Structure formats: structure tokens, C-alpha cells
C-alpha positions in Angstrom: -4.9 -66.9 -123.3 -6.0 -70.5 -123.5 -2.6 -71.9 -122.4 -0.7 -69.1 -120.7 -2.1 -69.7 -117.3 -1.5 -73.4 -117.6 2.0 -73.3 -118.9 3.6 -70.3 -117.3 3.9 -72.3 -114.1 6.9 -74.1 -115.5 9.2 -71.3 -116.4 10.1 -70.2 -112.9 10.1 -73.8 -111.7 13.1 -74.3 -114.0 14.7 -71.0 -113.3 14.4 -71.2 -109.5 16.1 -74.6 -109.5 19.2 -72.4 -109.5 18.1 -70.8 -106.2 17.3 -74.3 -104.8 21.0 -75.3 -105.5 22.2 -72.6 -103.0 19.3 -72.5 -100.6 17.4 -75.6 -99.6 14.8 -73.5 -97.7 14.0 -71.2 -100.6 10.4 -70.4 -101.2 8.5 -72.6 -103.7 9.2 -71.7 -107.3 6.8 -69.1 -108.7 6.1 -68.6 -112.4 5.2 -65.1 -113.6 3.7 -64.4 -116.9 4.0 -60.7 -117.6 3.1 -58.4 -120.5 5.3 -58.1 -123.5 5.9 -54.4 -122.8 7.0 -53.1 -119.4 4.1 -52.2 -117.1 3.9 -51.5 -113.4 4.4 -54.7 -111.5 1.9 -55.8 -108.8 3.1 -56.4 -105.2 3.7 -60.1 -105.6 5.8 -59.7 -108.8 7.9 -57.0 -107.0 8.5 -59.5 -104.2 9.8 -62.1 -106.7 12.1 -59.5 -108.3 13.6 -58.8 -104.8 14.1 -62.5 -104.2 15.8 -63.0 -107.6 18.1 -60.0 -107.1 19.1 -61.2 -103.7 20.1 -64.5 -105.2 22.6 -62.7 -107.4 24.3 -61.3 -104.3 24.4 -64.3 -102.1 25.1 -66.9 -104.8 27.8 -69.3 -103.5 30.8 -70.3 -105.6 30.6 -74.0 -105.4 32.0 -76.8 -107.6 32.0 -76.1 -111.3 29.1 -73.7 -111.4 29.7 -71.0 -114.0 28.6 -67.5 -112.6 28.0 -66.1 -116.0 25.5 -68.7 -117.0 23.7 -68.4 -113.7 23.6 -64.6 -114.1 22.2 -64.8 -117.6 19.4 -67.2 -116.6 18.4 -65.0 -113.6 18.6 -61.9 -115.8 16.4 -63.5 -118.3 13.8 -64.4 -115.6 13.8 -60.9 -114.3 13.3 -59.5 -117.8 10.5 -62.0 -118.4 8.8 -60.8 -115.2 9.1 -57.2 -116.3 7.7 -57.9 -119.7 10.9 -57.4 -121.6 10.5 -60.5 -123.9 13.2 -59.6 -126.4 15.7 -59.0 -123.5 14.7 -62.2 -121.9 15.1 -64.1 -125.1 18.6 -62.7 -125.6 19.6 -63.5 -122.0 18.4 -67.1 -122.3 20.1 -67.4 -125.7 23.4 -66.2 -124.1 23.0 -68.6 -121.3 22.5 -71.5 -123.7 25.5 -70.5 -125.7 27.6 -70.3 -122.6 26.4 -73.6 -121.3 27.3 -75.3 -124.6 30.6 -73.6 -125.3 32.2 -73.6 -121.8 33.9 -76.6 -120.5 32.5 -77.9 -117.2 29.1 -76.2 -117.4 26.5 -78.5 -115.9 24.0 -80.0 -118.4 21.2 -79.0 -116.1 21.9 -75.3 -116.9 21.8 -76.2 -120.6 18.4 -77.8 -120.0 17.1 -74.7 -118.2 18.4 -72.3 -120.9 16.9 -74.4 -123.7 13.6 -74.8 -121.9 13.3 -71.0 -121.2 14.3 -70.1 -124.7 11.6 -72.5 -126.0 9.1 -70.6 -123.9 10.0 -67.3 -125.4 9.2 -68.9 -128.8 5.9 -70.5 -127.6 4.8 -67.2 -126.2 5.0 -65.9 -129.8 3.4 -69.0 -131.3 6.7 -70.0 -133.0 6.0 -73.7 -132.4 8.3 -75.2 -135.0 11.3 -73.3 -133.6 10.4 -74.2 -130.0 10.0 -78.0 -130.4 13.7 -78.8 -131.1 14.7 -76.9 -128.0 12.2 -78.7 -125.9 13.4 -82.1 -127.2 17.1 -81.3 -126.5 16.1 -79.9 -123.1 14.6 -83.3 -122.2 17.8 -85.1 -123.2 19.8 -82.7 -121.0 17.5 -83.2 -118.1 17.6 -87.0 -118.3 21.4 -86.9 -118.4 21.8 -84.4 -115.5 19.0 -85.1 -113.0 17.3 -88.3 -114.5 13.8 -89.2 -115.6 12.3 -89.3 -112.1 12.8 -85.8 -111.0 10.6 -82.8 -110.4 12.1 -80.8 -113.3 11.4 -83.6 -115.7 7.8 -83.5 -114.4 7.8 -79.8 -115.2 9.1 -80.5 -118.7 6.1 -82.9 -119.4 3.8 -80.1 -118.4 5.5 -77.8 -120.8 5.3 -80.4 -123.6 1.6 -80.9 -123.0 1.0 -77.2 -123.0 2.9 -76.8 -126.2 0.4 -79.3 -127.9 -2.6 -77.9 -126.1 -1.8 -74.4 -127.4 -2.3 -75.7 -130.9 -5.3 -77.9 -130.1 -3.5 -81.1 -130.8 -5.8 -83.1 -128.7 -4.4 -86.6 -129.0 -0.8 -85.5 -128.4 -1.8 -83.3 -125.5 -3.6 -86.3 -123.8 -0.5 -88.5 -124.3 1.9 -86.1 -122.7 -0.5 -85.3 -119.9 -1.0 -89.0 -119.0 2.8 -89.5 -119.0 3.5 -86.4 -117.0 0.8 -86.9 -114.4 1.8 -90.5 -113.8 5.4 -89.5 -113.3 4.4 -86.5 -111.2 2.4 -88.6 -108.8 5.3 -91.0 -108.5 7.9 -88.4 -107.9 6.0 -85.6 -106.1 3.1 -87.4 -104.5 -0.6 -86.9 -105.3 -1.1 -83.7 -103.4 1.7 -81.6 -104.9 0.6 -78.3 -106.4 2.7 -78.8 -109.5 0.2 -81.5 -110.5 -2.6 -79.0 -110.8 -1.5 -77.9 -114.2 -2.1 -81.4 -115.5 -5.7 -81.4 -114.1 -6.3 -78.0 -115.6 -5.3 -79.1 -119.0 -7.4 -82.2 -118.8 -10.4 -80.1 -117.9 -9.7 -77.9 -120.8 -9.7 -80.8 -123.2 -12.9 -82.2 -121.7 -14.6 -78.9 -122.1 -14.2 -79.2 -125.9 -14.7 -83.0 -126.3 -16.3 -84.4 -123.2 -17.1 -86.4 -121.2 -19.0 -84.1 -118.9 -17.7 -85.7 -115.6 -14.1 -85.1 -116.6 -14.7 -81.4 -116.9 -16.0 -81.0 -113.3 -13.7 -83.5 -111.7 -10.4 -82.2 -113.2 -11.4 -78.5 -112.7 -12.2 -79.2 -109.1 -9.0 -81.2 -108.5 -6.9 -78.3 -109.9 -8.7 -75.7 -107.8 -8.7 -77.6 -104.6 -5.1 -78.7 -104.9 -3.9 -75.1 -105.3 -6.2 -73.7 -102.6 -5.0 -76.4 -100.2 -1.3 -76.0 -100.9 -0.7 -72.6 -102.2 -3.5 -70.7 -100.5 -6.6 -68.9 -101.8 -4.8 -65.7 -102.9 -2.1 -67.3 -105.0 -2.0 -66.3 -108.7 -2.0 -70.0 -109.7 -5.2 -70.5 -107.6 -6.6 -67.5 -109.6 -5.9 -69.5 -112.8 -7.9 -72.4 -111.5 -10.7 -70.0 -110.5 -10.8 -68.8 -114.0 -11.0 -72.3 -115.3 -13.9 -73.0 -112.9 -15.6 -69.8 -114.3 -15.4 -71.3 -117.8 -17.0 -74.5 -116.5 -19.9 -72.7 -115.0 -20.4 -70.7 -118.2 -20.4 -73.9 -120.2 -23.2 -75.2 -118.0 -25.2 -72.0 -118.5 -24.7 -70.8 -114.9 -23.1 -67.5 -116.0 -23.9 -65.9 -112.6 -21.6 -68.3 -110.8 -19.1 -67.9 -113.7 -19.0 -64.2 -113.1 -18.3 -64.8 -109.4 -15.3 -67.0 -110.1 -13.9 -64.8 -112.9 -14.2 -61.7 -110.8 -12.5 -63.5 -107.9 -9.6 -64.5 -110.2 -9.4 -61.0 -111.6 -9.2 -59.5 -108.1 -6.3 -61.7 -107.1 -4.4 -61.0 -110.3 -4.8 -57.3 -110.1 -3.3 -57.3 -106.6 -0.5 -59.5 -107.7 0.4 -58.2 -111.2 -1.4 -54.9 -111.4 -4.1 -53.9 -113.9 -1.8 -53.6 -117.0 -1.2 -57.4 -117.2 -2.5 -59.7 -120.0 -4.0 -62.0 -117.3 -6.5 -59.2 -116.6 -7.8 -59.7 -120.2 -8.5 -63.3 -119.5 -11.0 -62.5 -116.7 -12.4 -59.6 -118.7 -13.4 -62.0 -121.6 -15.0 -64.4 -119.1 -17.0 -61.5 -117.5 -18.1 -60.3 -120.9 -19.8 -63.7 -121.5 -21.6 -63.3 -118.2 -22.8 -59.8 -119.2 -24.2 -61.2 -122.4 -26.1 -63.9 -120.6 -27.5 -61.2 -118.3 -28.5 -59.1 -121.3 -26.1 -56.3 -120.3 -25.0 -55.8 -123.8 -23.4 -52.4 -123.5 -21.4 -53.6 -120.6 -20.3 -56.7 -122.5 -19.2 -54.7 -125.5 -17.1 -52.4 -123.3 -15.5 -55.3 -121.6 -14.6 -57.1 -124.8 -13.1 -53.9 -126.1 -11.1 -53.3 -122.9 -9.8 -56.9 -123.1 -8.7 -56.4 -126.8 -7.0 -53.1 -126.2 -5.2 -54.4 -123.1 -3.7 -57.3 -125.1 -2.9 -55.1 -128.0 -1.1 -52.7 -125.7 0.8 -55.3 -123.7 1.4 -58.2 -126.1 1.4 -56.3 -129.3 -1.2 -56.0 -132.2 0.2 -59.1 -134.0 0.2 -61.5 -131.1 -2.2 -64.5 -131.5 -3.8 -63.8 -128.2 -4.6 -60.3 -129.3 -6.0 -61.8 -132.5 -8.3 -64.1 -130.5 -9.6 -61.2 -128.4 -10.2 -59.1 -131.6 -12.1 -62.1 -133.1 -14.3 -62.2 -130.0 -14.9 -58.5 -130.3 -15.8 -58.9 -133.9 -18.3 -61.6 -133.2 -20.0 -59.3 -130.6 -20.1 -56.3 -132.9 -21.6 -58.4 -135.6 -24.5 -59.4 -133.2 -25.2 -55.7 -132.7 -25.6 -55.1 -136.5 -22.5 -53.1 -137.3 -21.3 -55.5 -140.1 -18.6 -53.3 -141.6 -16.8 -52.8 -138.3 -17.3 -56.5 -137.4 -15.7 -57.5 -140.7 -12.7 -55.3 -140.1 -12.1 -57.0 -136.7 -12.7 -60.5 -138.0 -10.5 -60.1 -141.1 -7.7 -58.6 -139.1 -7.9 -61.3 -136.5 -8.0 -64.0 -139.2 -4.7 -62.9 -140.6 -3.0 -62.8 -137.2 -4.3 -66.2 -136.1 -3.5 -67.8 -139.5 0.0 -66.5 -139.4 0.5 -67.9 -135.9 -1.2 -71.3 -136.1 -1.4 -72.0 -139.8 -4.3 -72.1 -142.3 -5.7 -75.5 -141.2 -5.7 -75.0 -137.4 -9.0 -75.0 -135.5 -8.2 -71.6 -134.1 -8.0 -70.3 -137.6 -11.3 -72.0 -138.4 -13.0 -69.9 -135.8 -12.3 -66.9 -137.9 -13.6 -68.6 -141.0 -16.9 -69.1 -139.0 -16.9 -65.4 -138.5 -16.6 -64.8 -142.3 -19.4 -67.3 -142.8 -21.7 -65.4 -140.4 -20.8 -62.1 -142.0 -21.8 -63.2 -145.5 -24.9 -64.9 -144.2 -25.9 -61.5 -142.7 -25.2 -60.0 -146.0 -27.5 -62.6 -147.6 -24.7 -64.0 -149.7 -25.4 -67.6 -149.1 -22.9 -69.0 -151.5 -19.9 -67.3 -149.9 -21.3 -68.0 -146.4 -21.6 -71.8 -147.3 -18.0 -71.8 -148.7 -16.5 -70.5 -145.5 -18.8 -72.7 -143.4 -17.7 -75.8 -145.2 -14.0 -74.8 -144.9 -14.3 -74.4 -141.1 -16.3 -77.6 -140.8 -13.6 -79.5 -142.7 -10.9 -78.1 -140.5 -12.7 -79.0 -137.3 -13.5 -82.5 -138.5 -9.9 -83.2 -139.8 -8.0 -81.6 -136.8 -10.4 -82.5 -134.0 -12.6 -85.4 -135.2 -16.3 -85.4 -135.7 -17.2 -84.9 -132.0 -16.0 -81.6 -130.7 -17.6 -78.6 -129.0 -16.4 -76.1 -131.7 -18.3 -78.0 -134.4 -21.4 -78.4 -132.3 -21.5 -74.7 -131.5 -21.1 -73.9 -135.2 -24.1 -76.1 -136.1 -26.2 -74.7 -133.3 -25.4 -71.1 -134.4 -26.2 -71.9 -138.0 -29.5 -73.5 -136.9 -30.4 -70.4 -135.1 -29.6 -68.3 -138.2 -31.7 -70.5 -140.4 -34.6 -70.4 -138.0 -34.6 -66.6 -138.0 -34.5 -66.6 -141.8 -37.6 -68.9 -141.9 -35.6 -71.8 -143.5 -37.2 -74.4 -141.3 -35.9 -77.5 -142.9 -32.3 -76.3 -142.7 -32.7 -75.1 -139.1 -34.0 -78.5 -138.1 -31.1 -80.2 -139.8 -28.4 -78.1 -138.1 -30.0 -78.1 -134.7 -30.3 -81.9 -135.1 -26.6 -82.2 -135.9 -25.7 -80.0 -132.8 -28.0 -82.1 -130.5 -26.4 -85.3 -131.7 -22.9 -84.0 -130.9 -23.8 -82.6 -127.5 -25.3 -86.0 -126.5 -22.3 -88.0 -127.8 -19.9 -85.6 -125.9 -21.7 -84.6 -122.8 -24.6 -87.1 -122.4 -28.4 -86.7 -122.5 -28.5 -84.4 -119.4 -26.3 -81.7 -120.8 -28.2 -78.4 -119.9 -28.6 -76.7 -123.3 -30.5 -79.8 -124.7 -33.8 -78.9 -123.1 -33.9 -75.5 -124.8 -32.9 -77.0 -128.1 -35.6 -79.6 -127.9 -38.1 -76.8 -127.5 -36.7 -75.1 -130.5 -37.1 -78.3 -132.5 -40.7 -78.6 -131.3 -41.5 -75.0 -132.4 -39.9 -75.6 -135.9 -41.8 -78.9 -136.4 -45.1 -77.3 -135.5 -44.4 -74.4 -137.8 -43.6 -76.8 -140.6 -46.6 -79.1 -140.0 -44.5 -82.0 -138.7 -46.8 -82.8 -135.8 -45.6 -86.3 -135.0 -42.0 -85.1 -134.9 -43.2 -82.1 -132.9 -44.7 -84.4 -130.2 -41.4 -86.4 -130.0 -39.4 -83.2 -129.3 -42.1 -82.0 -126.9 -41.7 -85.2 -124.9 -38.0 -84.9 -124.8 -38.1 -81.3 -123.7 -39.8 -82.5 -120.5 
């Protein structure tokens, strides 16, 4: 769920603009991101359902508004909240058809229907089908409410999230910069709808640096939502989860666990335990358990996250695939190679089908294959998959990215355990170079890696080099 928390904020902002037309004092627009199969709703989601149903009964007949279009859009949002994605998609499609075919239908409704239909496609990683709808929605927005409007700002957040979901870094940054500048101009610098832009900026910085952008943007998102929406809002929970990831990146998994558990507590109250959001926090908590050497607990938590997504989103959803890949990585570390291969290979097919063969998310599965064959002592196949993943990372993300650095670090550790000292020194050296270029010389893992380089140099009789690494480790 790398982008669901960020992007879901936009859907109800668009849908609830209908409510704002009839009630200027309506509550702020809330976005709900439910499971793909119906599950018991949490208290907050139930409240939103009551609000939406009440709008259908008090909707005023003003001007040239078409009740059927309004009804289909509201019905689609209600189905989305309940987790009936096929039903929501049909309702938004019907609303779009009505807004195009019926004379006098406002273009704003057409924009809303197109935007929401695009989100149904993005949720299923059908990016090529979603993009034309998003482009047409923007034209309708500009023609109906203009460029400098809150709904246009929301569209920019959607567009950035669309690119972020596919790890298109340059494109994500461009849309974020445009949307954030427009948002500050239209909404003011303290509006909660700007938090999504800061969250996405923090997410990019976590993979590419610089270090200060990770902390500053994550804090901006969290503080903005806490100060405007409150500490118990589900969007604040999303920012808590981002902050947990930041602490995990810095090696402070104890604090990461505090923030991920706080986010999970909020979301369980709001959405219930059978929601995909719960899996997000579970995966963060599993990382903390690994750092605390609570491996059995970590394995159970990874498995629970995978089964929850499989049950709610479906076994072929890309988020389910990513959770299964994480589970496969963990199982491989425990030594059950056959079971690990099953999970990694299944995840690879799901992810490749959703994102394409040359996407960085697919490359993560190729790294899993490389690790599997390395453990099987098939160095030729291991190197083949390693080089395939390396090429994808470099081509899609550039030479300086966290995924590539982590891959080099892991291979260095594997080579060290296999007593291939020269290879271990080489891969650790590559990882260290990338970490310094992305995050600077004070990035926390560097001290431990300097110590490893010292030990390897001493073992290999490279005493001058060992002294250099020893001095750096201090």
C-alpha cells in the first residue's frame, strides 16, 4: 500500500463537492479506502455512510442539476466505502455516461465521474486505462471551475499519486511541485489537503534522498494533519505510518513500532480490523519485530498482513503480491527455501502483470530469485537475476536510489558469509558510495558498514585499508 494512503484522500474530496453544492456548512470531505470485498465498517465509515445517505434525501432541485447523475455518483462512493469495487465502478461509469449524453449536465459532474472511474482503475493497477480519464477530467475541471480551484488542486494530488504508484520519480516530482504551488495559492499553506503533497515528497526522499527532505516533509504532513484534522483522524494515521517508516529507515525501530501501532489503533477504530489499511501497519510492525529479534512474531505478522490483503483485495491484486513478496523474503531468511520460492514466484507474476516487466517493483521480485539461487549455490542463475534487477533499477530510477543500495548491501552480506571477501568488499563499497551520495556521511547505517569493511580487510590481509575503515567507523 505504497500509495493508497496518499491518494485515497482525493476521491471523497471530489465526490463530496456535490454535498458542498447543497450545504455550505457540510463537514470536510473525507476519503475512505475500503477493502475490495465487503467487510464490517468501523464507526467512522458508518458515520460517513449516514452522511451520504442523508444527502440523497435532502438534495435540493436547483438549476440544471441532473438527479440521476448525482445519485449514481453518491451510490458509487457508498459502494466504494463498503468495498464493492465492481459496483462502484459501474455506478461511476453510469454517471459518466449520463453526464456526457444528457443535455445540460454540468461539466463538473463529468469531471467527478471521470476522476472516480480513473481511481477504480488505479486501485487495480490499470494505469494505461486510467490516464486518459484523468487527462479528460482535468479539461472538464478547468472548463467548469477553473485552474485555481480546490478540486483542481485535488486532481494534481491524484496525478502525482498515479506516477508515484509506478515509481516514476521525475514525473511524480513535477506534478507534486505544480500541485503544491497551486494548493498554497488557492488553499493557503496550512490547509490539510496539502499534507498529501508533503507525504509523497517524503516518500520519494526515502528512496533517493536527501536526508533532510525525508524528515522535514514527513513532519510537515503529520503536524499539518494533527493541527487541522485532529490526532484521531484516519489521514493523521496515514502520516503516523509514514513517520514510522522514517524511524525504521533511521534504524530506530522501537520508535517506528510506536508510530505504526498508533496508526493501526486509529484505523481499527475507524475502519475495523478487516480493512487493507490494517495490513500496512502490520508490515511496519513486522520490521520492528525483526529488528528486536522477535522472529516468530515477525513471521506471524507478515503472514497476517498477506492473508488480510488476499482476503480483502483479492489474491491477484498488486498489493497482495507485494505483501506475499515480503513474506517470501522473510521465509527465505528462516531457511525454508522451497516455501520461499513459492511465495516469491507467485508474487513476481502478480507484480509483473500489474506494473510491467521493467518496473522497479517487479525488480524487487527478481532480487528474491537472485537470493534464492544464491542460497542454492547456483551462482550463475543468481548473477543473472541480480544483473536484471540492477539494470531495471538503474534504467528506471537512476544510479542513486535506495533499492539499488539495499541490494548491494544484501549481496555484500551474502558474500561475506560465503567467505568471498573480495566480492563482499566490492558490494559493500558500492552500497556505502550510494548511501553517502543520497543521505550524506552521517547516515546511521554507515558506521556498522565501516566496521564490516574493517573486519573484511583484516581477514584478507589488507591492513592499510583496514586502518582507513577503522578510522571512519569512529
